[in-house]
C-alpha positions in Angstrom: 59.0 15.3 -9.0 57.2 18.3 -9.0 53.5 17.8 -9.9 51.1 20.4 -11.6 47.5 20.1 -12.0 45.1 21.1 -14.8 41.4 21.1 -14.6 39.4 20.7 -17.5 36.4 22.1 -17.0 35.2 25.1 -14.7 33.8 22.8 -12.1 37.0 21.1 -11.6 39.1 24.6 -11.3 36.7 26.1 -8.6 36.6 23.3 -6.6 40.7 23.2 -7.1 40.6 27.0 -6.1 38.8 26.8 -3.2 41.0 23.7 -2.1 44.4 26.2 -2.3 42.6 28.8 -0.3 41.3 27.1 2.4 44.4 25.4 3.1 46.5 28.7 3.4 44.0 30.4 5.0 44.0 27.5 7.5 47.7 27.7 7.7 47.9 31.5 8.1 44.7 30.8 11.0 47.3 28.4 12.4 50.7 31.3 12.6 49.1 33.1 15.5 51.2 36.4 15.1 49.2 39.4 13.3 50.8 39.3 10.4 49.5 35.1 9.5 46.1 36.8 10.6 46.4 39.7 8.2 46.6 37.3 6.0 44.1 35.2 7.2 41.7 37.9 6.7 42.0 38.2 3.2 42.1 34.3 2.6 38.5 34.4 4.0 37.6 37.4 1.9 38.9 36.0 -1.0 36.8 32.4 0.0 33.3 34.4 0.4 34.2 35.8 -2.9 35.1 32.3 -4.9 31.8 31.3 -2.9 29.7 33.4 -4.3 27.9 31.7 -6.9 24.2 29.9 -5.7 24.9 27.1 -7.9 28.3 26.0 -5.7 26.4 24.4 -2.6 24.1 22.2 -5.2 26.8 21.0 -7.5 29.0 20.2 -4.7 25.4 17.9 -3.3 24.9 16.7 -6.8 27.9 15.3 -7.2 28.6 13.8 -4.0 25.2 11.7 -4.0 26.3 10.4 -7.5 29.7 9.2 -6.0 27.7 7.6 -3.3 25.5 5.8 -5.5 28.4 4.5 -7.7 30.4 3.5 -4.6 27.8 1.6 -3.3 27.2 -0.5 -6.6 30.7 -1.8 -5.5 29.5 -3.6 -1.9 29.1 -6.8 -4.1 32.3 -6.5 -5.8 34.6 -9.7 -3.8 38.0 -8.1 -4.7 37.1 -4.2 -3.1 37.9 -3.7 0.3 35.1 -3.3 2.1 36.7 -1.3 5.3 38.0 1.3 3.1 34.5 1.4 1.1 33.1 1.7 4.6 35.3 4.9 5.5 34.9 6.5 1.8 30.8 6.6 2.4 31.2 7.6 6.0 32.6 10.9 4.6 30.4 11.1 2.3 27.5 10.4 4.0 29.2 13.1 6.7 30.0 15.7 4.1 26.7 15.5 2.9 24.9 15.8 6.0 26.8 19.2 6.5 26.1 21.0 2.7 22.4 20.3 3.9 22.4 22.0 7.4 24.0 25.0 5.4 21.2 27.7 5.5 20.9 31.2 4.0 23.6 32.2 1.0 27.3 31.1 1.8 29.3 33.9 3.2 26.5 36.3 4.1 27.5 36.1 7.3 30.9 38.2 5.9 28.9 40.2 3.7 26.9 41.4 6.8 29.5 42.5 9.2 30.3 46.0 8.3 33.5 45.7 10.3 34.3 43.0 7.8 33.1 45.0 4.7 35.3 48.3 5.8 38.8 45.7 5.9 38.2 44.2 2.7 37.2 47.5 0.8 40.4 49.1 2.3 42.4 45.9 1.7 41.9 46.2 -2.5 44.0 49.4 -2.1 48.3 48.8 -1.8 49.3 49.7 1.9 44.9 50.4 2.6 45.1 48.5 5.9 47.7 50.5 7.6 46.8 51.3 11.4 45.7 55.1 10.6 43.5 54.1 8.0 42.1 51.4 9.8 42.1 52.0 13.9 39.8 49.6 14.8 41.4 47.0 12.5 45.1 47.7 14.2 43.2 47.1 17.9 42.3 43.8 17.2 45.8 42.7 15.3 47.4 44.3 18.7 44.6 41.7 20.8 46.0 38.2 21.7 46.3 35.7 19.0 44.4 33.2 21.0 41.2 35.6 21.0 42.0 36.5 17.0 42.2 32.6 15.9 39.1 32.2 17.6 37.3 35.2 15.7 38.9 33.8 12.5 37.3 30.2 13.2 33.9 32.1 14.2 34.2 33.4 10.6 35.4 30.4 9.2 33.0 27.7 10.4 30.6 28.4 8.3 31.9 27.7 5.7 34.0 24.4 6.6 31.2 22.4 4.9 32.7 23.4 1.7 35.8 22.5 2.8 35.0 19.0 3.5 32.9 18.5 0.6 35.7 19.6 -1.8 38.5 18.0 -0.3 36.2 14.6 -1.0 35.2 15.2 -3.9 39.3 15.8 -5.7 40.3 12.5 -3.1 37.9 10.7 -5.2 38.7 12.2 -8.5 43.0 12.2 -8.0 42.3 8.5 -6.8 40.7 7.7 -10.1 43.6 8.6 -12.1 45.1 6.3 -14.9 49.2 6.8 -15.4 51.3 6.4 -18.4 54.9 7.8 -19.1 55.6 9.8 -21.8 58.4 11.9 -23.8 58.1 15.0 -25.1 60.0 15.5 -28.1 62.1 19.1 -27.9 59.8 20.5 -25.9 56.5 19.5 -27.4 53.8 16.6 -27.3 50.4 16.1 -28.0 48.1 13.4 -27.1 45.0 12.2 -29.3 42.3 11.7 -26.8 40.1 8.9 -28.9 37.0 9.3 -27.1 38.3 9.2 -23.7 37.2 12.0 -21.4 38.4 13.6 -18.5 38.3 16.2 -15.3 41.7 16.5 -14.5 45.0 16.0 -15.8 48.0 15.9 -13.3 51.7 15.8 -14.7 55.0 15.3 -12.7 58.4 15.7 -13.8 61.8 16.1 -12.3 63.4 18.7 -14.8 63.8 22.4 -14.3 61.1 22.9 -17.2 57.3 23.8 -16.6 54.8 22.7 -18.5 51.7 24.9 -20.6 48.9 22.6 -21.5 45.7 23.6 -23.7 43.1 20.7 -24.4 40.0 19.9 -25.7 37.6 17.0 -26.2 40.1 15.3 -29.1 44.0 16.4 -27.9 46.1 17.3 -25.1 48.6 19.9 -26.1 51.3 20.4 -24.0 54.3 22.8 -24.4 57.2 22.9 -21.9 59.0 26.1 -21.3 62.1 27.4 -19.4 61.0 29.7 -16.4 63.3 32.9 -16.4 62.5 35.3 -13.3 63.6 38.2 -15.2 62.3 37.8 -18.7 59.1 35.6 -20.2 59.5 31.8 -20.4 61.7 30.4 -23.6 60.2 27.0 -25.0 62.9 23.9 -24.2 64.6 22.6 -26.7 65.6 19.4 -25.6 63.8 15.9 -24.9 61.6 15.9 -21.7 60.1 13.1 -20.0 57.0 13.1 -17.4 54.2 10.9 -16.1 50.8 12.2 -17.0 47.5 11.2 -15.1 44.2 11.3 -16.5 41.4 11.8 -13.6 37.6 11.7 -13.9 34.7 11.2 -12.0 
């Protein structure tokens, strides 16, 4: 089954992008070789761009506080697994503490680093980070993998509280999902929401097609397309069985 996720507001869209960027960047940090660490550095630059909004930190704090209050109200419910609840609340508390401890503008330590700024400026040019363009960067890429990895983690460390907070919020969001099975007749599907709200749609299917989703507060419309690696995708003209999950915070 292939799972597709479609955020239904800008906050969730940004948090999903952060999750993806953190996962990729840390993967390449662990890669160890020079090419992997180059990719990790590009990921760091993207992270600083995405986290540049001043309200990023406050939005995560507000959401975690709201989730904490909501979950604490469940303590009196005998049907709730208290050990699991305590574990989730501990993660929320830890993430909140780390966010509150962050000082200054997010990512400013990267922007203020003139060496990194020079690399970022050249990285936007095709082939712009060749050794003859950035000899100091070429020198860094030829240091030991451990030395480069330490530098990368030093630059990433001030951003990691955001990763922890995003991981917690998105886990709670995905765990809130309500599953239902549907069939898109001739590749087309519409579902009237009838007052139901959602922040994220998760769609799973095992057919050789990909969904294109549009949604508003009244309805969800899905069109299934057959991917083509040469031409643009073409509409799927057969019935498609799929699973749809509505997730809300």
